[in-house]
BALOBA-1460 file (C-alpha; in Angstrom, 3 decimals):
// residues 326
<rec num="1" residu="m" x="-0.272" y="0.031" z="0.220"/>
<rec num="2" residu="r" x="3.290" y="2.460" z="0.441"/>
<rec num="3" residu="k" x="2.346" y="2.566" z="-3.305"/>
<rec num="4" residu="d" x="-0.988" y="3.648" z="-2.960"/>
<rec num="5" residu="k" x="-2.880" y="7.135" z="-3.620"/>
<rec num="6" residu="f" x="-5.882" y="7.947" z="-1.840"/>
<rec num="7" residu="l" x="-8.499" y="9.709" z="-2.320"/>
<rec num="8" residu="i" x="-10.980" y="11.270" z="1.054"/>
<rec num="9" residu="i" x="-14.392" y="12.682" z="-0.379"/>
<rec num="10" residu="g" x="-16.084" y="14.031" z="2.734"/>
<rec num="11" residu="a" x="-12.956" y="15.229" z="3.850"/>
<rec num="12" residu="s" x="-13.668" y="18.272" z="5.629"/>
<rec num="13" residu="g" x="-16.750" y="16.555" z="7.775"/>
<rec num="14" residu="q" x="-16.415" y="15.010" z="11.465"/>
<rec num="15" residu="i" x="-14.958" y="11.677" z="10.097"/>
<rec num="16" residu="g" x="-12.741" y="12.442" z="6.799"/>
<rec num="17" residu="t" x="-11.286" y="15.575" z="9.309"/>
<rec num="18" residu="e" x="-9.667" y="13.028" z="11.657"/>
<rec num="19" residu="l" x="-8.577" y="10.024" z="8.744"/>
<rec num="20" residu="t" x="-6.815" y="12.200" z="6.345"/>
<rec num="21" residu="e" x="-4.835" y="13.410" z="9.196"/>
<rec num="22" residu="s" x="-4.557" y="9.383" z="10.252"/>
<rec num="23" residu="l" x="-3.555" y="8.173" z="6.876"/>
<rec num="24" residu="r" x="-1.443" y="10.988" z="5.759"/>
<rec num="25" residu="n" x="0.770" y="9.855" z="9.552"/>
<rec num="26" residu="l" x="0.994" y="6.742" z="8.098"/>
<rec num="27" residu="y" x="2.379" y="7.100" z="4.323"/>
<rec num="28" residu="s" x="2.846" y="10.718" z="3.038"/>
<rec num="29" residu="t" x="1.273" y="13.728" z="2.287"/>
<rec num="30" residu="e" x="1.353" y="13.415" z="-1.348"/>
<rec num="31" residu="q" x="-0.477" y="9.765" z="-1.370"/>
<rec num="32" residu="v" x="-3.579" y="11.252" z="0.155"/>
<rec num="33" residu="i" x="-5.721" y="13.861" z="-1.821"/>
<rec num="34" residu="a" x="-7.892" y="15.089" z="0.426"/>
<rec num="35" residu="s" x="-11.575" y="16.822" z="-1.015"/>
<rec num="36" residu="d" x="-14.829" y="17.782" z="-0.398"/>
<rec num="37" residu="i" x="-17.961" y="20.533" z="-2.249"/>
<rec num="38" residu="r" x="-16.157" y="23.978" z="-1.359"/>
<rec num="39" residu="a" x="-12.638" y="24.293" z="-0.104"/>
<rec num="40" residu="p" x="-12.251" y="24.753" z="3.608"/>
<rec num="41" residu="h" x="-10.546" y="28.182" z="4.722"/>
<rec num="42" residu="n" x="-7.025" y="26.667" z="5.775"/>
<rec num="43" residu="e" x="-7.012" y="24.739" z="2.117"/>
<rec num="44" residu="a" x="-2.975" y="25.377" z="1.964"/>
<rec num="45" residu="a" x="-2.834" y="23.784" z="5.586"/>
<rec num="46" residu="i" x="-4.425" y="21.119" z="4.114"/>
<rec num="47" residu="a" x="-3.021" y="20.427" z="0.601"/>
<rec num="48" residu="p" x="-3.345" y="18.233" z="-1.701"/>
<rec num="49" residu="f" x="-7.393" y="19.597" z="-1.517"/>
<rec num="50" residu="e" x="-9.387" y="19.189" z="-4.238"/>
<rec num="51" residu="v" x="-12.802" y="21.093" z="-4.508"/>
<rec num="52" residu="l" x="-14.956" y="18.199" z="-5.343"/>
<rec num="53" residu="d" x="-19.113" y="17.634" z="-6.028"/>
<rec num="54" residu="i" x="-19.452" y="14.005" z="-6.249"/>
<rec num="55" residu="c" x="-22.340" y="14.093" z="-7.930"/>
<rec num="56" residu="d" x="-21.085" y="15.044" z="-10.827"/>
<rec num="57" residu="a" x="-18.966" y="11.945" z="-12.164"/>
<rec num="58" residu="k" x="-16.710" y="13.729" z="-14.807"/>
<rec num="59" residu="a" x="-15.364" y="15.611" z="-12.179"/>
<rec num="60" residu="l" x="-14.686" y="12.529" z="-10.589"/>
<rec num="61" residu="a" x="-12.697" y="10.938" z="-13.865"/>
<rec num="62" residu="n" x="-10.802" y="14.196" z="-13.266"/>
<rec num="63" residu="v" x="-9.579" y="13.727" z="-10.317"/>
<rec num="64" residu="v" x="-8.755" y="10.300" z="-10.129"/>
<rec num="65" residu="q" x="-7.077" y="10.229" z="-13.029"/>
<rec num="66" residu="k" x="-5.086" y="13.269" z="-12.260"/>
<rec num="67" residu="h" x="-4.203" y="12.259" z="-9.297"/>
<rec num="68" residu="q" x="-3.569" y="8.419" z="-10.185"/>
<rec num="69" residu="i" x="-5.600" y="7.441" z="-7.294"/>
<rec num="70" residu="t" x="-5.608" y="4.237" z="-6.321"/>
<rec num="71" residu="q" x="-8.379" y="3.774" z="-3.699"/>
<rec num="72" residu="i" x="-11.037" y="6.117" z="-2.587"/>
<rec num="73" residu="y" x="-12.623" y="6.426" z="1.005"/>
<rec num="74" residu="h" x="-16.285" y="7.761" z="0.248"/>
<rec num="75" residu="l" x="-17.622" y="9.695" z="3.130"/>
<rec num="76" residu="a" x="-19.884" y="12.316" z="1.396"/>
<rec num="77" residu="a" x="-23.293" y="12.071" z="2.352"/>
<rec num="78" residu="i" x="-25.807" y="14.444" z="4.069"/>
<rec num="79" residu="l" x="-26.831" y="13.045" z="7.316"/>
<rec num="80" residu="s" x="-29.867" y="11.881" z="9.042"/>
<rec num="81" residu="a" x="-31.498" y="14.836" z="10.932"/>
<rec num="82" residu="k" x="-30.400" y="17.169" z="7.306"/>
<rec num="83" residu="g" x="-31.584" y="14.714" z="5.458"/>
<rec num="84" residu="e" x="-35.244" y="15.070" z="6.686"/>
<rec num="85" residu="a" x="-34.727" y="18.525" z="5.886"/>
<rec num="86" residu="n" x="-35.106" y="17.973" z="2.148"/>
<rec num="87" residu="p" x="-35.335" y="13.327" z="1.165"/>
<rec num="88" residu="l" x="-35.505" y="13.727" z="-2.331"/>
<rec num="89" residu="q" x="-31.928" y="15.930" z="-2.448"/>
<rec num="90" residu="s" x="-30.132" y="13.788" z="0.126"/>
<rec num="91" residu="w" x="-31.127" y="11.265" z="-1.652"/>
<rec num="92" residu="n" x="-30.129" y="12.050" z="-4.816"/>
<rec num="93" residu="i" x="-26.708" y="12.690" z="-3.318"/>
<rec num="94" residu="n" x="-26.194" y="10.267" z="-0.985"/>
<rec num="95" residu="m" x="-26.699" y="7.877" z="-3.661"/>
<rec num="96" residu="q" x="-25.973" y="9.850" z="-6.998"/>
<rec num="97" residu="g" x="-21.834" y="10.163" z="-5.271"/>
<rec num="98" residu="l" x="-21.514" y="6.331" z="-4.387"/>
<rec num="99" residu="l" x="-22.757" y="5.160" z="-7.838"/>
<rec num="100" residu="n" x="-20.595" y="7.767" z="-9.527"/>
<rec num="101" residu="v" x="-17.517" y="6.270" z="-7.013"/>
<rec num="102" residu="l" x="-18.294" y="2.280" z="-7.853"/>
<rec num="103" residu="e" x="-18.143" y="3.613" z="-11.493"/>
<rec num="104" residu="i" x="-15.249" y="4.600" z="-11.528"/>
<rec num="105" residu="a" x="-13.790" y="1.596" z="-9.526"/>
<rec num="106" residu="k" x="-15.121" y="-0.849" z="-12.031"/>
<rec num="107" residu="e" x="-13.993" y="1.067" z="-14.971"/>
<rec num="108" residu="k" x="-10.189" y="1.988" z="-13.169"/>
<rec num="109" residu="k" x="-9.934" y="-0.689" z="-11.532"/>
<rec num="110" residu="l" x="-8.677" y="0.495" z="-7.992"/>
<rec num="111" residu="h" x="-7.711" y="-0.653" z="-5.666"/>
<rec num="112" residu="r" x="-9.680" y="-0.620" z="-2.900"/>
<rec num="113" residu="i" x="-12.437" y="1.304" z="-2.084"/>
<rec num="114" residu="y" x="-14.351" y="2.135" z="1.123"/>
<rec num="115" residu="f" x="-17.637" y="2.776" z="2.541"/>
<rec num="116" residu="p" x="-19.040" y="4.007" z="5.635"/>
<rec num="117" residu="s" x="-22.851" y="2.382" z="6.604"/>
<rec num="118" residu="s" x="-24.374" y="3.682" z="10.119"/>
<rec num="119" residu="i" x="-26.592" y="2.256" z="12.699"/>
<rec num="120" residu="a" x="-29.380" y="4.553" z="10.563"/>
<rec num="121" residu="v" x="-29.579" y="1.386" z="8.440"/>
<rec num="122" residu="f" x="-31.992" y="-0.197" z="10.936"/>
<rec num="123" residu="g" x="-35.523" y="0.372" z="12.400"/>
<rec num="124" residu="p" x="-38.052" y="-0.472" z="15.193"/>
<rec num="125" residu="n" x="-38.187" y="-4.208" z="13.663"/>
<rec num="126" residu="t" x="-34.865" y="-5.018" z="14.280"/>
<rec num="127" residu="p" x="-33.967" y="-6.801" z="16.627"/>
<rec num="128" residu="s" x="-31.413" y="-5.775" z="19.661"/>
<rec num="129" residu="p" x="-28.708" y="-6.106" z="19.523"/>
<rec num="130" residu="a" x="-28.492" y="-5.882" z="15.842"/>
<rec num="131" residu="p" x="-26.963" y="-9.121" z="14.082"/>
<rec num="132" residu="q" x="-24.891" y="-8.755" z="11.498"/>
<rec num="133" residu="d" x="-27.603" y="-9.705" z="9.336"/>
<rec num="134" residu="t" x="-31.063" y="-8.945" z="9.654"/>
<rec num="135" residu="v" x="-33.890" y="-7.141" z="9.279"/>
<rec num="136" residu="m" x="-33.810" y="-2.885" z="8.489"/>
<rec num="137" residu="q" x="-36.834" y="-1.120" z="7.483"/>
<rec num="138" residu="p" x="-34.757" y="2.249" z="7.911"/>
<rec num="139" residu="l" x="-36.922" y="5.236" z="8.670"/>
<rec num="140" residu="t" x="-34.894" y="7.869" z="7.292"/>
<rec num="141" residu="v" x="-33.903" y="8.960" z="3.964"/>
<rec num="142" residu="y" x="-30.154" y="8.891" z="5.595"/>
<rec num="143" residu="g" x="-30.734" y="5.450" z="6.857"/>
<rec num="144" residu="i" x="-32.536" y="4.190" z="2.948"/>
<rec num="145" residu="s" x="-29.486" y="5.265" z="1.220"/>
<rec num="146" residu="k" x="-27.005" y="3.536" z="3.803"/>
<rec num="147" residu="a" x="-28.846" y="-0.041" z="3.619"/>
<rec num="148" residu="a" x="-29.440" y="0.543" z="-0.402"/>
<rec num="149" residu="g" x="-25.647" y="1.510" z="-0.794"/>
<rec num="150" residu="e" x="-24.816" y="-1.239" z="1.167"/>
<rec num="151" residu="n" x="-26.776" y="-3.607" z="-1.271"/>
<rec num="152" residu="w" x="-25.013" y="-1.860" z="-4.195"/>
<rec num="153" residu="c" x="-21.897" y="-2.536" z="-2.575"/>
<rec num="154" residu="a" x="-22.336" y="-6.136" z="-2.084"/>
<rec num="155" residu="y" x="-23.245" y="-5.692" z="-6.032"/>
<rec num="156" residu="y" x="-20.470" y="-4.060" z="-6.988"/>
<rec num="157" residu="h" x="-18.428" y="-6.994" z="-5.534"/>
<rec num="158" residu="k" x="-20.015" y="-9.853" z="-6.746"/>
<rec num="159" residu="k" x="-20.719" y="-8.335" z="-10.460"/>
<rec num="160" residu="y" x="-17.260" y="-6.349" z="-11.372"/>
<rec num="161" residu="g" x="-14.875" y="-8.000" z="-8.280"/>
<rec num="162" residu="v" x="-14.786" y="-4.120" z="-6.683"/>
<rec num="163" residu="d" x="-12.934" y="-4.699" z="-3.373"/>
<rec num="164" residu="v" x="-15.732" y="-2.319" z="-1.301"/>
<rec num="165" residu="r" x="-15.588" y="-2.896" z="1.695"/>
<rec num="166" residu="g" x="-17.781" y="-0.723" z="4.607"/>
<rec num="167" residu="l" x="-18.982" y="-0.230" z="8.754"/>
<rec num="168" residu="r" x="-22.075" y="0.024" z="10.371"/>
<rec num="169" residu="y" x="-20.719" y="3.365" z="12.504"/>
<rec num="170" residu="p" x="-22.801" y="3.966" z="15.648"/>
<rec num="171" residu="g" x="-23.037" y="7.349" z="16.873"/>
<rec num="172" residu="l" x="-19.503" y="8.945" z="16.397"/>
<rec num="173" residu="i" x="-17.754" y="11.379" z="19.001"/>
<rec num="174" residu="g" x="-14.825" y="13.532" z="17.992"/>
<rec num="175" residu="y" x="-13.243" y="16.381" z="18.626"/>
<rec num="176" residu="k" x="-11.403" y="17.144" z="16.208"/>
<rec num="177" residu="s" x="-14.453" y="18.830" z="14.312"/>
<rec num="178" residu="l" x="-18.543" y="20.687" z="15.061"/>
<rec num="179" residu="p" x="-20.865" y="18.160" z="15.475"/>
<rec num="180" residu="g" x="-22.191" y="17.779" z="11.742"/>
<rec num="181" residu="g" x="-26.486" y="17.044" z="11.311"/>
<rec num="182" residu="g" x="-26.541" y="14.333" z="13.080"/>
<rec num="183" residu="t" x="-28.904" y="12.467" z="15.133"/>
<rec num="184" residu="t" x="-26.073" y="11.677" z="17.770"/>
<rec num="185" residu="d" x="-24.190" y="14.200" z="18.045"/>
<rec num="186" residu="y" x="-25.865" y="15.242" z="20.941"/>
<rec num="187" residu="a" x="-22.994" y="13.529" z="22.169"/>
<rec num="188" residu="v" x="-19.940" y="15.816" z="20.988"/>
<rec num="189" residu="d" x="-22.022" y="18.465" z="22.067"/>
<rec num="190" residu="i" x="-22.157" y="18.409" z="25.061"/>
<rec num="191" residu="y" x="-18.300" y="18.482" z="26.182"/>
<rec num="192" residu="h" x="-18.535" y="21.951" z="24.345"/>
<rec num="193" residu="k" x="-21.246" y="23.240" z="26.364"/>
<rec num="194" residu="a" x="-19.407" y="22.101" z="29.515"/>
<rec num="195" residu="l" x="-16.362" y="23.245" z="28.230"/>
<rec num="196" residu="a" x="-17.645" y="26.451" z="27.385"/>
<rec num="197" residu="q" x="-19.609" y="26.224" z="30.642"/>
<rec num="198" residu="e" x="-22.497" y="26.775" z="28.972"/>
<rec num="199" residu="p" x="-26.007" y="24.868" z="29.612"/>
<rec num="200" residu="f" x="-26.912" y="22.051" z="27.089"/>
<rec num="201" residu="e" x="-29.784" y="21.143" z="26.248"/>
<rec num="202" residu="c" x="-29.949" y="17.661" z="24.992"/>
<rec num="203" residu="f" x="-32.310" y="16.833" z="22.100"/>
<rec num="204" residu="l" x="-33.023" y="13.308" z="23.306"/>
<rec num="205" residu="n" x="-35.089" y="12.138" z="26.218"/>
<rec num="206" residu="a" x="-32.679" y="12.017" z="29.252"/>
<rec num="207" residu="d" x="-33.029" y="7.726" z="28.731"/>
<rec num="208" residu="t" x="-32.331" y="7.272" z="25.023"/>
<rec num="209" residu="k" x="-30.234" y="4.700" z="24.796"/>
<rec num="210" residu="l" x="-27.460" y="4.079" z="21.320"/>
<rec num="211" residu="p" x="-24.630" y="2.833" z="20.420"/>
<rec num="212" residu="m" x="-21.794" y="5.120" z="20.675"/>
<rec num="213" residu="m" x="-17.908" y="5.506" z="19.657"/>
<rec num="214" residu="y" x="-15.605" y="7.568" z="20.167"/>
<rec num="215" residu="m" x="-13.970" y="8.628" z="17.109"/>
<rec num="216" residu="a" x="-10.177" y="7.201" z="17.130"/>
<rec num="217" residu="d" x="-12.199" y="3.526" z="18.091"/>
<rec num="218" residu="a" x="-13.121" y="4.750" z="14.646"/>
<rec num="219" residu="i" x="-11.017" y="6.188" z="12.337"/>
<rec num="220" residu="r" x="-8.662" y="2.628" z="13.828"/>
<rec num="221" residu="a" x="-11.322" y="0.450" z="12.574"/>
<rec num="222" residu="t" x="-11.462" y="2.071" z="8.790"/>
<rec num="223" residu="i" x="-7.415" y="1.485" z="8.802"/>
<rec num="224" residu="e" x="-7.675" y="-1.779" z="9.860"/>
<rec num="225" residu="l" x="-10.714" y="-3.026" z="7.481"/>
<rec num="226" residu="m" x="-8.975" y="-1.370" z="4.989"/>
<rec num="227" residu="h" x="-5.718" y="-2.776" z="5.688"/>
<rec num="228" residu="a" x="-6.648" y="-6.532" z="5.800"/>
<rec num="229" residu="p" x="-6.096" y="-8.461" z="3.904"/>
<rec num="230" residu="t" x="-8.475" y="-9.209" z="1.367"/>
<rec num="231" residu="e" x="-8.956" y="-13.067" z="1.948"/>
<rec num="232" residu="l" x="-9.962" y="-12.322" z="5.586"/>
<rec num="233" residu="i" x="-13.182" y="-10.053" z="4.546"/>
<rec num="234" residu="k" x="-16.529" y="-11.959" z="4.058"/>
<rec num="235" residu="i" x="-18.994" y="-8.866" z="3.727"/>
<rec num="236" residu="h" x="-18.683" y="-6.694" z="1.303"/>
<rec num="237" residu="h" x="-21.892" y="-4.753" z="2.112"/>
<rec num="238" residu="a" x="-20.497" y="-3.346" z="5.926"/>
<rec num="239" residu="y" x="-19.545" y="-4.254" z="9.466"/>
<rec num="240" residu="n" x="-21.114" y="-3.763" z="12.117"/>
<rec num="241" residu="v" x="-18.812" y="-2.427" z="14.422"/>
<rec num="242" residu="a" x="-19.443" y="-1.824" z="18.754"/>
<rec num="243" residu="a" x="-18.457" y="-0.115" z="21.021"/>
<rec num="244" residu="m" x="-20.040" y="1.751" z="23.444"/>
<rec num="245" residu="s" x="-24.581" y="1.974" z="24.206"/>
<rec num="246" residu="f" x="-25.724" y="5.199" z="26.399"/>
<rec num="247" residu="a" x="-28.058" y="7.489" z="27.220"/>
<rec num="248" residu="p" x="-27.569" y="11.089" z="27.572"/>
<rec num="249" residu="k" x="-28.560" y="10.746" z="31.588"/>
<rec num="250" residu="d" x="-24.942" y="8.041" z="31.323"/>
<rec num="251" residu="i" x="-22.947" y="10.802" z="29.204"/>
<rec num="252" residu="v" x="-24.120" y="13.585" z="31.744"/>
<rec num="253" residu="k" x="-22.979" y="11.841" z="34.577"/>
<rec num="254" residu="s" x="-19.574" y="10.774" z="33.049"/>
<rec num="255" residu="v" x="-18.685" y="14.893" z="32.317"/>
<rec num="256" residu="r" x="-20.130" y="15.708" z="35.759"/>
<rec num="257" residu="k" x="-17.297" y="14.094" z="37.366"/>
<rec num="258" residu="y" x="-15.265" y="15.960" z="35.768"/>
<rec num="259" residu="k" x="-17.835" y="19.399" z="35.223"/>
<rec num="260" residu="p" x="-19.563" y="19.492" z="38.745"/>
<rec num="261" residu="d" x="-21.932" y="22.167" z="37.396"/>
<rec num="262" residu="l" x="-23.007" y="21.161" z="33.976"/>
<rec num="263" residu="e" x="-26.601" y="22.602" z="33.797"/>
<rec num="264" residu="v" x="-28.497" y="20.133" z="31.668"/>
<rec num="265" residu="s" x="-32.114" y="20.004" z="30.707"/>
<rec num="266" residu="y" x="-34.138" y="17.786" z="28.039"/>
<rec num="267" residu="k" x="-36.200" y="19.211" z="25.340"/>
<rec num="268" residu="p" x="-37.134" y="16.058" z="22.916"/>
<rec num="269" residu="d" x="-37.314" y="17.081" z="19.310"/>
<rec num="270" residu="f" x="-37.653" y="15.115" z="15.599"/>
<rec num="271" residu="r" x="-34.357" y="13.783" z="16.191"/>
<rec num="272" residu="e" x="-36.091" y="11.164" z="19.612"/>
<rec num="273" residu="q" x="-38.127" y="9.721" z="16.865"/>
<rec num="274" residu="i" x="-35.719" y="8.861" z="14.501"/>
<rec num="275" residu="a" x="-33.053" y="7.437" z="17.652"/>
<rec num="276" residu="k" x="-35.679" y="5.493" z="19.291"/>
<rec num="277" residu="s" x="-36.774" y="3.832" z="15.761"/>
<rec num="278" residu="w" x="-32.603" y="2.609" z="16.119"/>
<rec num="279" residu="v" x="-31.600" y="-0.245" z="18.496"/>
<rec num="280" residu="d" x="-29.289" y="0.349" z="21.206"/>
<rec num="281" residu="d" x="-26.707" y="-2.196" z="21.438"/>
<rec num="282" residu="f" x="-25.037" y="-4.042" z="18.159"/>
<rec num="283" residu="d" x="-24.009" y="-7.498" z="17.707"/>
<rec num="284" residu="d" x="-20.108" y="-7.293" z="16.040"/>
<rec num="285" residu="k" x="-18.751" y="-11.091" z="15.977"/>
<rec num="286" residu="a" x="-18.248" y="-11.140" z="12.312"/>
<rec num="287" residu="a" x="-15.582" y="-8.244" z="12.687"/>
<rec num="288" residu="q" x="-14.386" y="-9.747" z="16.152"/>
<rec num="289" residu="n" x="-13.678" y="-13.087" z="13.957"/>
<rec num="290" residu="d" x="-13.166" y="-11.601" z="11.011"/>
<rec num="291" residu="w" x="-10.186" y="-8.997" z="11.169"/>
<rec num="292" residu="n" x="-10.079" y="-9.485" z="14.881"/>
<rec num="293" residu="w" x="-12.721" y="-6.209" z="15.979"/>
<rec num="294" residu="k" x="-11.379" y="-5.022" z="19.773"/>
<rec num="295" residu="p" x="-12.565" y="-1.448" z="20.757"/>
<rec num="296" residu="e" x="-10.407" y="0.064" z="23.168"/>
<rec num="297" residu="y" x="-12.381" y="3.514" z="24.890"/>
<rec num="298" residu="d" x="-14.931" y="3.077" z="26.833"/>
<rec num="299" residu="l" x="-17.484" y="6.088" z="28.171"/>
<rec num="300" residu="d" x="-15.191" y="7.405" z="30.826"/>
<rec num="301" residu="t" x="-11.940" y="6.747" z="29.344"/>
<rec num="302" residu="m" x="-13.359" y="8.951" z="26.241"/>
<rec num="303" residu="t" x="-14.609" y="11.317" z="28.752"/>
<rec num="304" residu="q" x="-11.094" y="12.000" z="30.430"/>
<rec num="305" residu="d" x="-10.024" y="11.816" z="26.742"/>
<rec num="306" residu="m" x="-12.383" y="14.416" z="24.729"/>
<rec num="307" residu="l" x="-12.592" y="17.021" z="28.146"/>
<rec num="308" residu="k" x="-8.542" y="16.819" z="27.965"/>
<rec num="309" residu="k" x="-8.149" y="17.540" z="23.936"/>
<rec num="310" residu="l" x="-11.049" y="19.384" z="22.861"/>
<rec num="311" residu="p" x="-9.264" y="22.511" z="24.134"/>
<rec num="312" residu="q" x="-6.620" y="22.194" z="21.353"/>
<rec num="313" residu="y" x="-8.439" y="22.287" z="18.922"/>
<rec num="314" residu="f" x="-11.313" y="25.058" z="20.395"/>
<rec num="315" residu="d" x="-11.113" y="28.516" z="22.975"/>
<rec num="316" residu="f" x="-11.371" y="26.213" z="25.985"/>
<rec num="317" residu="s" x="-9.824" y="25.292" z="29.040"/>
<rec num="318" residu="i" x="-10.451" y="22.511" z="31.305"/>
<rec num="319" residu="n" x="-7.741" y="21.041" z="33.755"/>
<rec num="320" residu="t" x="-8.847" y="16.918" z="33.520"/>
<rec num="321" residu="e" x="-6.596" y="16.408" z="36.653"/>
<rec num="322" residu="e" x="-10.248" y="18.384" z="38.683"/>
<rec num="323" residu="t" x="-10.786" y="15.924" z="41.314"/>
<rec num="324" residu="i" x="-13.192" y="13.569" z="40.450"/>
<rec num="325" residu="v" x="-17.279" y="13.840" z="42.370"/>
<rec num="326" residu="s" x="-18.563" y="10.820" z="43.488"/>
């Protein structure tokens, strides 16, 4: 893989920001091309960078040809909460973007493709913990597009031999970017509010439990999956990957160990119904058995790391050596 050239589509997003940095640390800056629909303010700092509308198949082909790309990480999508505001636009972006990537992978015989799926593929009839193979019936356009995307990925692998891989992410929590419009983003916002000494209003009920994962584990899982030998990969739509499950009241308790003055209120909105349609846990035995997946962070170790590292990216001050409040 040292000779591979990687294209990150959606590099300015929550996952893309950290994945781009991690891949450049593993390989070299020149091997990893960041792209997004608009240039960031610090484009020079993250060069090489390409402005790319993933729905423009010709533009994608030009970028692949220009940089001699061999692997694509396709992260661009309209997320769950934002997607409900304009379902047809979200469907078009999420599906046409994926199909453009799969087509260029087939035509150019690219080495590997990564397409992230999500907890959003599951619906109210999915058993919990969600098995690897189970009923889905998602209730959001984001979930519908991810479920359809999984099937397209499996189709392109079986029919054309495209080595496409994916993970069904739980809710993701990271410190390098702001929340991006997902139903689980309350679990990022609470750390920002705690450090800013501002009240936190949660858009979910206190006891609405969802599967979650710290971004460091999510990035590591992504890279481990893409590095795994081909013969170990038995699933080409998306692997379940699990780390922890908690409700808002649980993360509040964890944060208050370090920020005991955090004020919290609950004002559930339409995202509560989205969350209630999802499962509260994953069964990820397939990922464990096939490529030895194992998370490193639980809720409290994640909280400690978030409170320590967030001030490096945002204007806060925090002493994580404070005495823990029982």
